[in-house]
Each structure stands twice: as structure tokens, then as C-alpha cells.
N, C-alpha and C positions, 0 to 999 in steps of 0.2 A: 307368329312363326319365329322360332329361335334356332340358331345354329352355333356350334362351337368349333373353333379351329385354332391352330397355333399362330402366335403373333408373327413368327419368322416366316411361315408359309404365306400368311396374309400380306405382309409387307413386301415380300419378293414378288408376289403376283401383281399387286397394285403398282409397284415400281416398273414391272415389265410392260404392262399394258398402257400405262399413262404416257409412254413414248409416242403413242398414236393419238393422244387426246387433241381435240380441235382447239385452236387458238384464234381469237377474233372471228368467230363464226356468226352467221345470221341464224343458225339453228342452235339455240342454247342447250338443247338436250345432248348435243355432241360434246359438250364440256363435261359430261358425266362418264361413269364407269358402269356398264351393265353387269349386274350380278345375276346368275341363273343357277339355281340349285336343283339337282336331280340325282337320286341314287347315291347320296352321300358324297357327291362331287360338286364343287362350285366352279362355274366358268366365269372368268373375268374377261371383259371385252370392251375395247375402245376403238373408235374409228373417226377420222376426219374426212371420210369419203374418198381419200386418195390412198391411204394406207390403213390397214386394220390389223390389230394384234389381239390374239386370244391366248389365254392360258388357264389351267385348271389346277385345283388343289383339293385334297381330301378334307372332309368336315363331317361333323355328326349333326343330323337333323332328321325329323320325322316326316316332313311333307315338302313337296316341291314349292319353289318360290322364284320370283324374278322382280327386279327393280333397277332403277338407275340412281346410283349414288353420286353426290356432288364430287367430281373427280379429284381436283387438287386439294380440297378441304379434307375429304375422306383420306387421301393419301398422307397428308400431314398428320392427321390424328393417329393413323395406324403406325406410322414410322416412329412416333414419339411414345408409343406404349412400351411397357417392359416386356421382356421375352417370357411369355407365359401363355396359357390358354386365353383366348378372347371369346367372350360370349356376346353375340349380336342378336338383339330381339327386335323384330319388326312388327309394328301394329298399324292397321289402316288409319290414316288421318283424314283430312279433307279430301274431296273428290280428286282422284288421280295422284295421291301422295301417300307416303308412309312416314311414321315416326320411327326412327331407327336408333336404338340405344346400344352403345358400344361400351362394354365393360371388361376391364382387365385388372385383376387385383382390386386396388382401392380407387382406380380411375373409372369414371363414368361420364360419357359424352353422348349427347343426343343430337342427331342430324335429321334433316328432312330429305327423303328420297322420293323419286317420281316413278310413276307407272312406266313400263318399258314398251308400251304398245306402239309408240312412234319412233322407237330407236331402230335405225336401219340395220338390216342383217347382211352380213357378208358370208356367202357360202364357202365352205372348204372344198376346193376342187383338186382332187388327187389324180396324178398321172398314173398310167398303167406301169410305166418303167421310170420311176424317179431317179434323179442323179443322187448318188450316195457319196459323201465326202466327209473327211474328218473335220469336226467343227473348228479345231485350232488352225487347220490349213486354210479353210475358207475365211476365217477371221483375219488371218495374216494377208491373204490375197486382197481382201477389201481394204485393209489398212494401207497396203502398199500401192493402191491405185486410186482410192477415193478422192485424194487431194486434186486430181486432174479433171474432175467433173466440173462442167460449167456451172456457174452460180447465178447466171441470169437466163431469162427465157427468150432471148432473141433467136436462139436456135434450140428449141425445146428438146430435140433428140439428144443433144450433148449434155443435158442435165441428168442423163442416165449413163449406165455402163453397159457396154456390149458384152453379153455373155455368149461365148461360142463353145460348142462341143464339136470337136473335130479330131479324127484319128485317136479316139479314146483319151483325149486330153480336154481339160476345161481351161478356158482362157477368159480373163477379164480385161477389158480395154476401156480406158477413159481418156478423153481429150477435151480441151476447151479453146483451142486455137492458139494457145501460147505454150502449152506443155502437153505431153502425152505419156501415158503409163500403161504398161501391159504386164501381166503375170500369168503364166500357164503352169498347170500341174497335171500329171498323168492320173487317169481314173482306173479303178479296178473293174474288171468285167467289161461286157460289151454295152455301149451306150450309143443310141442313134444320134447322128449329127443334127445340130440345131443351132439357130442364131436368133437372139432376141435382145432387146434393150430394157434393162430393169432400172426404174427410177433410182437416182443416187441416194435420195433420202431414205428409201426403203432399205437399201443395202447398208446405209449408215446405222439404221436401227437394228438390222440383223447383226452387224458387227458388235454392237453394244450388248446384245443378248448372248452372243456366243462366248465361249470360254476357250482357253488354250489347253484343250484336252484332245485325246485321240478318239473320243466317242464319235460315232457316225451320225450325221444329220441328213435330211433329205431335202432336195430341191424339186418342186413339182411345177412343171410348165405345161399349162393346158390352154389351148386357144389363145386368148389374150390376157391370161392371168399367170401370176407367179406366186408361189407359196413356199416358205421355208418352214420345215417341220422339225422341231427339236423336242423330243419327249412329248409333253403335254402342251407345248407352246407352238403357236402358229403366227407367222407374219405373212400377210397377204396384200397384194397390190396388183394393179393393172399394168401391163407392159406398155412402154411408150411406142407410139405408132410412127412410122417413117423409116427411111433407109439410112442406115449408119454408113459413114464413109468407109470405103475400102482402104483401110489404113496402111496396108503394105505399100501403097503407092507413094506415101509421104515419107517413108523411111529412107534417108540417103544411103546409097550403097558403096560409093567410091570415095572413102575418106582420104584426105591429103595429110592429115595430122592425127596421130594417135598418142594418147597420154595415159600411162598407167600410174595411178596415184592412190595413196592411202586415204581411205574415206574419213577416218577420224580427224586427220590433219586438215583436209580440205573443209570438212564440216566446221571445225573450230575456227579456222581462218575466216570463213564466210560469216559465222555468227558474230565475230568481233567487228568485221566490216559492216555488218548490218546495224550495229549500234550507231554508227556515224550517219547513216542515210535514212534511218527509220522514219524521220519526220518530213522527208523530202518528197515532192511530187514525182520527181524522176529519181527513183531509188536504184541507181546503177552500181554494179560492181564490175571491174575490168580484170580479166585474166590475161596476163602477158605470158604466153607460152614460149619458153626458150629451150636451150639445150639442157635437158634433164632438170628443169626447174620451172615453176610457175610463180609469177609475182601476182598476188591478189591485192588490188588497190581500190579504194573508194574515197570520195571526198564530198563535202557539203559545206554549208556555212558554219557548221559546228566543228569541223576539223577534217582530218584525213587519216587513213590507215594504209599501211603497206606491209604485206606479209610475204615471206618467201617459203615455198614448199618444194622439197626435193621430190622428183618423180622420174619416170622413164619416158622419154619422148622419142617418137619416130616420125619423120616427115618434116614438114615446113614449120618454121617458127610463125607465130600468129598472135595478134591482139584481138580479143573478142570480149564483148560486154553483154551482160545479162541483167534483166530485172532481178534484183537480189532475192526478192520474195519467192519467185518461181524456182530459182536455183536452190534456195534453202528448203523448200518443200520437198523437192526431189531427194536432197541429201538426208532429210529426216526420215524419208521412207525407206532408204537403203538399209539393208541388214546384211552387210558384208564387210570384209576387211579392205579390199581393194576394188576400184572401179576403173573401167576404161572410158575415156572421153574420146570420141571419134568425131572429127570435124572435117568438112570439105572446104568451106570458106568462112569468113568472119560474119557472114549474114545468112548462112544456111543452118538448119537445125543441128544442134549438138546431140549426138547419140551417146547415151550413158548405159553401160552394161556392167554388172558385176563380173569380175574376172573369173570367179569360180562357179558361176551359175548362169546358164544361158536362158533360164526361164523368165528372167526379168528383162525389161527393155524400157528405157525412158528417153524422151526427147524434150529438149528445151530450146525455144527459139531465142536467138540472140537479138540484141538491140543495136541498130546501126549507130556508129560513133564517128 
């Protein structure tokens, strides 16, 4: 069986699906990419049993086929081919395998593929009323919140992001016990309210697939499943089970100190302070909030840094310290010119909101000094 497709289409498809390829698995077949050809369309599919990604490209061939290619090796071969038509010729080999010849111009490589009978299938489950959103908007929402997802499994529910649909707005929320991020965007049309938790890794792969365009993509939430549908590409995963915290209860309401400050100035000062403490176990930065100024300082065995930033201050003067990495992650996620820092005490969460956009909200817990 032989098929012909463009190298660019082939490389894009392989690069897309291998984001879900299994690593260090007890099922070697999951380290492969399943190719399935029908009606001049080839489907590429990878799964590690937690996340599944499918995409399709056009090709020319005369008969249906399916096989499992060695994932990473096949990907490297395809990526290094010149941009031209690729001819792939499959012939049966020993039991349960195929000899696959990949030819492009003067390049010819032969790989061994496996039968796909044991490759696990993930069904596409479409909702009757999917959520429609611009892909650039969703990409930005994930980018601005994903850093606050928990990285360990001590509380599995926090390894995902809460996706809320309420009052025709979509809201993404992430927290890990030290920092909190939320971003909301209005939706067009009528969408039923819902609340679910999507694994952070799946959202990260969705973000990597999406582009900064105004094209609409669909989010399908059915039973315990989530699917992102963009053109001929699908990202599928199971939702996390459990009750997500009612986060409105943890947001301080009555601040005693408010600071309006330029984001670039604060971000630059924190990045310089980070150089001094990056090798320390206790990587703290102290903010001394005075009358219309903040003094940013950090120290370690390597040296010390002191930076002065002009700002607008209302309320009490205060000294507060943060894990510099957590504060830096929030500042990198901000896409605004000015931000408000609202504090109640030196040991309660600092609320950070862009001055010109109420759809963002970040919390960072300080460190007691």
C-alpha cells in the first residue's frame, strides 16, 4: 500500500499528535503514532491513556490502511525531510509488522511499523451545545493561568484548572496553595452553566496547538470527558473528579494598602532581584511599601539588591515578603501596563489586578518574615 502527501502537512500532523505520546510506559505500543487512512484522508493519533490527540491530513492512496509507526523516530525522520511530496510505501513484514519505506526526493528511509489491533481507541464525544470561543482568546486564557496549577499529586484536583460557564462568561481558575490565577471572557450566544476541572497537562497541550487568531474553536464537555476541536484536530481527556474549592471565599475583600504600579518597572526589578537569590533554598524578595514608592530588596550569600520604584500608594505602609518565583510567575503572566496590589496584612494574600481589565485576578501568598 502506497500513499503520497506533502512533507509540511505530514510534519505538522506528527508534531501535533506526539504531544500525547507515552513516555516510560509499560505498554510499548503507546510510544507509537497510529496512522489510519480512509477516503484519501490520513488520521494521526497518539495517546498515553490520560490525554489523546488526533489530527487529519489529505493524501493520495487507493486502499484503506492502518499501522502504528515508531513515534519519535518517525517524527525525526519526517521533520528532516525536504519540503516536497513524500511517498510512503507499506509492505507486510513478519507477523504483526510492516516494512515502511519513506521517500522524498533523493532521501529514502525504511522503518518497521506494527499492527494497530492492540492500540487503544479514544472515541470523539461531541456535545449538543459546544462552547465556541476564538482560539487566540482561549490560548491567552490558558497562558495567563496555567502557571498556578499544582505540580504534585498530593491534591489531584488542583493539578487541573476549573472551567466555569456562568452568566454567559467562561472562567478559568487555577491554584496550588501558594498562588491563584483566574481569567474570564464573555461568550457569544446562550450557553448553559457548567463547572468542571480539566487536567492542566491537557490544557497546556491545547495551548501549544492553538494560534493567536480569531478563528472559532469548540470545547465539548460530555459526561466525564473534555474535547477541544480545532478544524481536523482533536484533544481529548477525562475530567478530574472531586470538588474544586469555592475560591471566592479565599479572596480578601477589605484591603488596608493599595498600590498602583507600572508592570514593566516591577517586573524588571524582580528579575534583577531574582539573580541574587536563584540558588538559595529560601528565595525571598521583600517589598517595602512606603509613600508613593516601593523598595524591592533581596539578599543571599552571593550579594544583595535594592531597587526603588515610584508608585501610587493608598493606606498603610507595609513590609511584605514573597517567594520570588511565585511573584515572578504572576508578573510574567500579566499583559497590562499597570497593576493594583491590594494587601490587608503582611501575612494575608496579596490581590493583583490589572488596572484596566477586571477579567484578571491573581493572588500570591506572602512569606512571614
